[in-house]
C-alpha positions in Angstrom: 50.9 87.9 122.9 53.0 86.6 120.1 53.1 89.9 118.3 54.4 91.7 121.5 57.1 89.1 121.8 58.0 89.4 118.2 58.2 93.2 118.5 60.3 92.9 121.6 62.8 90.5 119.9 63.0 92.7 116.7 63.5 95.8 118.9 66.2 94.1 121.0 68.0 92.9 117.8 67.8 96.4 116.3 69.2 97.9 119.5 72.1 95.4 119.6 72.9 96.1 115.9 72.8 99.8 116.5 75.2 99.4 119.5 77.6 97.3 117.4 77.6 99.8 114.5 78.2 102.6 116.9 81.1 100.7 118.4 82.6 100.1 115.0 82.3 103.8 114.1 83.9 104.9 117.4 86.7 102.3 117.0 87.4 103.6 113.5 87.6 107.2 114.7 89.9 106.6 117.7 92.0 103.8 116.2 92.1 104.5 112.5 94.9 102.0 111.8 92.8 99.1 113.0 92.7 96.6 110.1 89.4 95.2 111.2 87.5 98.4 110.6 89.6 99.1 107.5 88.5 95.8 106.1 84.9 96.5 106.9 85.0 99.9 105.2 86.9 98.5 102.3 84.6 95.7 101.5 81.6 97.9 101.9 83.1 100.3 99.3 83.8 97.5 96.9 80.3 96.2 97.3 78.9 99.7 96.6 81.2 100.4 93.7 79.2 100.9 90.5 82.0 99.9 88.1 81.2 103.1 86.2 83.5 105.3 88.3 87.0 105.1 89.7 87.4 102.9 92.7 89.3 104.9 95.3 91.0 103.0 98.1 92.1 105.6 100.7 93.2 105.9 104.3 93.5 102.6 106.0 91.0 100.7 103.9 91.6 97.1 103.0 89.9 96.1 99.7 89.8 92.9 97.7 88.3 93.1 94.2 87.8 89.7 92.6 87.0 88.7 89.0 86.2 92.2 87.7 86.0 92.5 84.0 85.7 96.1 82.8 86.4 98.1 79.7 86.2 101.9 80.1 87.2 105.1 78.4 87.8 107.1 81.6 91.0 106.8 83.7 92.2 105.6 86.1 90.1 102.6 87.0 91.7 102.2 90.4 93.3 104.7 92.8 95.2 103.7 95.9 96.5 106.2 98.4 97.3 106.7 102.1 97.9 103.4 103.8 95.4 101.6 101.6 95.8 97.9 100.9 94.2 96.9 97.6 94.2 93.4 96.0 93.0 92.9 92.5 92.4 89.2 92.0 91.9 87.9 88.5 91.0 91.4 87.2 90.6 91.9 83.4 90.6 95.6 82.5 91.1 97.8 79.6 91.2 101.6 79.9 93.5 104.6 79.1 95.1 104.2 82.6 94.4 101.4 85.1 96.1 101.9 88.5 97.5 105.0 90.2 99.2 104.2 93.6 100.6 106.9 95.8 101.7 107.6 99.4 102.2 104.3 101.3 99.6 102.2 99.4 100.1 98.5 99.1 98.7 96.9 95.9 98.7 93.2 94.9 97.9 92.3 91.3 97.1 88.5 91.3 96.3 87.0 87.9 94.3 88.5 85.2 95.2 91.0 82.4 95.5 94.8 82.6 95.8 96.8 79.4 96.3 100.6 79.1 97.9 102.6 76.3 98.6 105.6 78.6 99.9 103.7 81.6 98.9 100.4 83.2 100.7 101.3 86.4 101.6 104.7 87.8 103.4 104.3 91.2 104.8 107.1 93.2 105.6 108.1 96.8 106.4 105.0 98.9 103.8 102.8 97.3 104.5 99.1 96.6 102.8 97.1 93.9 103.3 93.4 93.9 102.7 91.6 90.5 101.8 88.0 90.8 101.1 86.5 87.4 99.2 89.4 86.0 99.7 90.2 82.3 100.5 93.9 82.0 100.1 95.5 78.5 101.2 99.1 78.4 103.7 101.5 80.0 104.6 101.2 83.7 105.8 104.4 85.5 107.6 104.5 88.8 108.7 107.6 90.7 110.3 108.4 94.0 110.8 105.5 96.5 108.0 103.5 95.0 108.6 99.8 94.2 107.1 97.4 91.7 107.9 93.8 92.6 107.5 90.8 90.5 107.4 92.5 87.2 108.4 89.8 84.8 111.5 90.6 82.7 110.6 91.2 79.0 107.0 92.0 79.9 105.2 94.5 77.6 105.2 97.1 80.4 108.2 99.5 80.5 109.4 100.9 83.7 110.4 104.6 83.8 111.6 106.8 86.5 114.7 107.3 88.6 116.4 104.1 89.6 114.3 102.1 87.2 115.4 98.5 86.7 
């Protein structure tokens, strides 16, 4: 008797979970700008990121990467495109190139240290990168209508491109 009840409860929970997952997938397909599903996708991708490959934030994903400490020989470490929202919190990274942001991506760099001899930031399109107390070591490139906000004056990063400050 107890085993039938247990199987029923487990089956009912599995059915509810499947229904909820189907609802999230359908919501993501029909309302792709929904920040709730973008956040779910983004956090799942960060959780599955192996730290041996580039972390790509695309579409309407919302990603938060906290306390990462990586040193790699490949580039770039992070890519943000589409309407992606990426936040690097306390990241310490060293690579040939760190971040490439394009399209309408929004990136926040909060704390930490990013070092790249070929380009710590490469921002183009209408992307916006907000620097909040992050030490940037290496060249900073900006093209098109892209913006880099909060870049401290006299930082080791140089800004290049049309209309560069």
